[in-house]
C-alpha positions in Angstrom: -2.6 18.7 8.2 -3.3 15.1 7.1 -0.3 13.1 6.1 0.2 9.5 5.0 3.7 8.2 5.5 4.8 4.9 4.0 7.7 2.7 5.1 9.1 -0.7 4.5 10.2 -0.6 0.9 13.6 -2.0 -0.1 15.4 -4.6 -2.2 14.3 -8.1 -2.4 15.0 -11.1 -4.6 12.3 -12.8 -6.6 10.2 -15.0 -4.3 11.0 -12.8 -1.4 8.8 -10.8 0.9 8.4 -7.3 2.1 5.9 -5.6 4.4 4.9 -2.0 3.7 3.3 0.2 6.4 1.3 3.4 6.0 0.6 5.6 9.0 -2.0 8.4 8.9 -1.4 11.5 11.0 -3.1 14.8 11.4 -6.6 13.3 11.7 -8.6 11.9 14.6 -10.7 9.9 12.2 -10.0 6.8 10.3 -10.3 6.9 6.5 -13.4 5.1 5.3 -11.2 3.4 2.6 -7.5 3.0 2.4 -5.4 1.2 -0.1 -2.1 0.7 -1.9 -1.3 1.6 -5.5 1.9 1.0 -7.4 3.6 2.7 -10.3 6.4 1.7 -12.6 8.5 4.3 -14.4 6.6 5.6 -17.4 3.5 3.7 -16.5 0.2 4.7 -14.9 -0.4 4.2 -11.3 -2.4 1.1 -10.7 -4.5 -0.2 -7.8 -3.1 -3.1 -5.8 -5.5 -3.5 -2.8 -8.1 -1.7 -0.7 -9.5 -2.1 2.8 -12.5 -0.4 4.4 -13.0 0.5 8.0 -14.9 -2.6 8.8 -12.0 -4.7 7.6 -13.3 -6.0 4.2 -10.5 -6.2 1.7 -10.1 -6.4 -2.1 -7.0 -7.4 -4.0 -6.4 -7.1 -7.7 -6.2 -10.5 -9.5 -2.4 -10.2 -10.2 -1.6 -10.1 -6.5 -4.2 -12.4 -5.0 -2.8 -15.1 -2.8 0.5 -13.3 -2.6 -0.2 -9.8 -1.2 -2.4 -9.1 1.8 -3.7 -5.7 2.9 -4.6 -5.3 6.6 -5.2 -2.4 8.9 -5.0 -1.3 12.6 -7.7 1.2 13.3 -6.2 2.1 16.7 -2.9 3.0 15.1 -4.5 4.5 12.0 -2.1 2.3 10.0 -2.5 0.1 7.0 -0.1 -2.6 5.9 0.7 -4.5 2.7 2.3 -7.9 3.2 3.9 -8.8 -0.1 5.0 -12.4 -0.6 6.4 -14.2 -3.6 7.4 -11.0 -5.2 8.2 -11.1 -8.9 10.7 -9.4 -11.2 8.1 -7.2 -12.8 7.0 -5.8 -9.5 9.8 -3.3 -9.1 7.6 -0.2 -8.5 7.0 2.8 -6.3 4.2 1.8 -3.9 1.8 4.5 -2.7 -0.6 4.6 0.2 -4.0 6.2 -0.5 -6.8 7.3 1.8 -10.3 8.4 0.8 -11.1 11.5 2.7 -14.5 13.2 3.1 -13.5 16.0 0.8 -10.5 14.8 -1.1 -8.1 11.9 -1.5 -4.8 11.7 0.3 -1.6 10.1 -1.0 1.7 9.2 0.6 5.0 10.1 -0.8 5.7 6.6 -2.0 8.1 3.9 -1.0 10.3 2.1 -3.5 10.3 -1.7 -3.9 13.0 -3.2 -6.1 12.9 -6.9 -7.1 16.2 -8.0 -8.4 17.8 -11.3 -9.5 
């Protein structure tokens, strides 16, 4: 059974940093594409960043120069380094993997930015 497990969420003040991790288990193969989404209460889940197996990355405009997605194929793990966090970025962050037949989601990790 394929599972994605996130870790690294927590509390941080504006301007602070957190590093999220997402480990994939139950599969011998790397996902072709993995990424991070976030969702605030009552709002739709939105894409934050993606990374493909070859290492190419994309970040949405609102997080460019502050967030960095990276991956370790050997560990089947993807990371999201979040710097200069803002008050409005208190969200649940979800790891996502594009499988051959279906997409996979982690259970989410909460990030709270407080003053």
